[in-house]
N, C-alpha and C positions, 0 to 999 in steps of 0.2 A: 630693145625697141629700135626699129630702123629710123633713119632720119625722116623718111616720109611719114611714118606713123607719129613721130613726135610733132611734126608740123600739123598734121591732121588733128591731133589731140588739142593743140593750142587753138586752132581755128574752131574746133567743135566747142570748146569751152567759151570762147568769145561769142560764138553764134547763139549758144544757150542763153547767155546773159542778155545779149541784144534782142533776141527774139522774144524773151520773156517780157522785157520792158516795152517792146512795141505793142503788146496787147493793151497797154494802158494809154496809148496815143503815139504821136510822132516822137521819134528818138533821133537826136542829133549827136552823131559820134565823130569825135575828132581823132584822127590818126596822125600824130605828131612825131617829129624826130629830125635829126640833122640831115643835111643833104645826102642823098644816096643811102639812106638808112633802110630802105625797103618799104616805104610807106605805101606807095601806089600798088605794089605787088600784093601786099597784105590786104589792102582795101578791096582789090579786085577779087582775090580768092575768098575773102569773107563774104563779099556780095554773092558769089556763086553758091556758097553754102546756104546763106539765108534765102536766096531765091528758090533753091531746091526745097526748102522748108515752107515755102508759100508766103514769105515775107516780102512786101513790096519795097524796092530799094531805089534810092536816088543817089547816084554817084557824082560827086563834084570834087574839083581840085582847086587849091588856092591859086594855081596858075591862071585861072580865068578871071582873077581880080587884081592883076598887076596894075600899077601906075604906068603911065607913059614913060619912055626911056628918059626923057628930059627931067622928069621928077626923080626917077630911080637913080640917075647918075649925077645929080646936082652936087653931091658931096663926096662922090666916089674917089676923087683924087686925094682930098685932105683927110677924110674920115671914112675909109672904106667899110670898116666893120659897122659903124653906126649907120652909115648910108644903107647898107644891106638890111639891117634890122629895122630901121625906122622909116625908110622911104620906098620900100619895094611894093607894098600892097595897099589897096584902097579899103581900109577896114570899115569906115562908115558905110560905104556902098555894100560891102559884104553883109553887114548887119541888117541894113534897111531893106535890101532886096532879097535876102535869102534866110539868114539865121533868125532874125526876129519874127518874120511871118511864120516860120516853121515852129516857133515856140508857142504859137497861139492854137487853141483847140479848133478842130474842124478843117474842112477843105480850104486850101489856099493856093495862090499863084505866086511863083518865085522866079527869079532870074538865076541861072546856074553859071553864067559867065558874061562878062561885060567887056573884056579886053583880050586881044591876041598879042602877046608880048613878042612873038616871032616876027610879025609884020608891023608891030607898033601901031595898031589900029584898033579903034573901038569896035565892038560887036553889037549889032542891033538885032536881037532875036526876040521872038514872041515869048512871053512868060510861060513857064511850065506849070501845069495844074497838078497839085499834089493832094492825094486823098489821105484821109485819116489812117494812122497806123503805119505810115511810110517811115522807113529808116533812112536818114541821111548819113552816108559814109563819106566823110570829108577828109581828104588827105592834104598835108602841106606842112611847111615849116612855120615855126613861131605861133602855133595855134593856142598855146596856153598863156599867152601874154595877157596883161590885165584887161585890155580892150575887148577880149573875146572870151575870157575864161567862163563867165556866167552863162554863155550861150550853149554850152555843151551839156548834154545829159549823160554822156559817158566819154571819157578821154583815155586815149592810149598813147603811150610814149615808147618809141623804139630806141633803145639805147645801143649806140654803135661807137666804137673807137674812131677818132678822127683819121687815123692812118688807114683804116679800112674804108671809111667814107671816101678818102682821096683815091685809093686804089680802084674802087668801083667807079668813081667819077671819071677817071682817066679812060675807062672803057666805055662808059655809058654816054658821056657828053662830048666825045671826040667829034662827032658829026655836027654838034651845035657850035663848038668853038673853033673847029678847023684843024688844030694841031695839038699834040700832047703838051707841048711847052706852054701854049696859051691856056689850055685847060688847067694845068697845074698852077700856073701863075694866078689865074682867076680864083681858084680855090684857096691858095695859100694867102692871098692878099685880101680877099673879100669874103668869101663864103664861110670858111672855117673860122676866121676871127669874128664874123658876125654871129655865128652859132655859139662861139665861146662867150660873147657878150650876152646873148640871150640866156644861156644856161646860168651865167653868173648873176644875172639880174632876177630871173624868174624861177629858177630851179624846177623845170618841168618834170624832172625825174621824181621829185617829191610830190608834185601836185596831181600828177596823172592818176586816174583810177586804176589803170592797168599799166604795168611796167614790164617790158619785154626786152631781154638781151637778144639782139638780132645780129650779133657779130657773125654767127653762122646761120644764115636764113634757112638752110635745110633742116636745122635742128634748133629753133628758137627756144629760149628758156624763159618761162614765166617767173618773174621775180615778185610780182604782186598782182592780184586779181580779186575783185569783190565776189561775194557769194551771189549766186543766181537769184 
């Protein structure tokens, strides 16, 4: 089987499960994994498959629920790993504005982002109306932490070696951080230790409904998946 066929098969199996559950109402899907694990890419491709099958999709990222930089960085010098894991995102807002409303039956209105971390400014947007049967595909880090775990109807964890995460980040995040040296320093001192802390505390690879080895994104390996 070609790499393309392997990835298509994984996407097809995920789409079958998600699409089947969407017939019973809204479905909130978490796509979790360490930084640069391939979460956004998988969510975007899964959304395409589901839309072709007539399933309404709401795509959202944790990036729209950052805390201001002053909050995110208040412990970054002394406790960089804990700072990343505990101070990065506004979980009460995420729950009250998006996840909890989607957990109720019927049509609802939600906010899909409240903060732009690149400009460090709040975002004031009109709520998005969501019709019954819509699937939320939500990608981001730390999604299976205790504050959020009960909010998901299906959870996916992409398992990737930290060395591969760093290699991808040096290419992907160069424009964000400016130089390779700064990017590598940020990952080695903050992001990777923060992910190590998350994994040691939460064990998302055990909690997730779907576990995927995504070290080779062209040929992901399904390690665990529920029946449709």
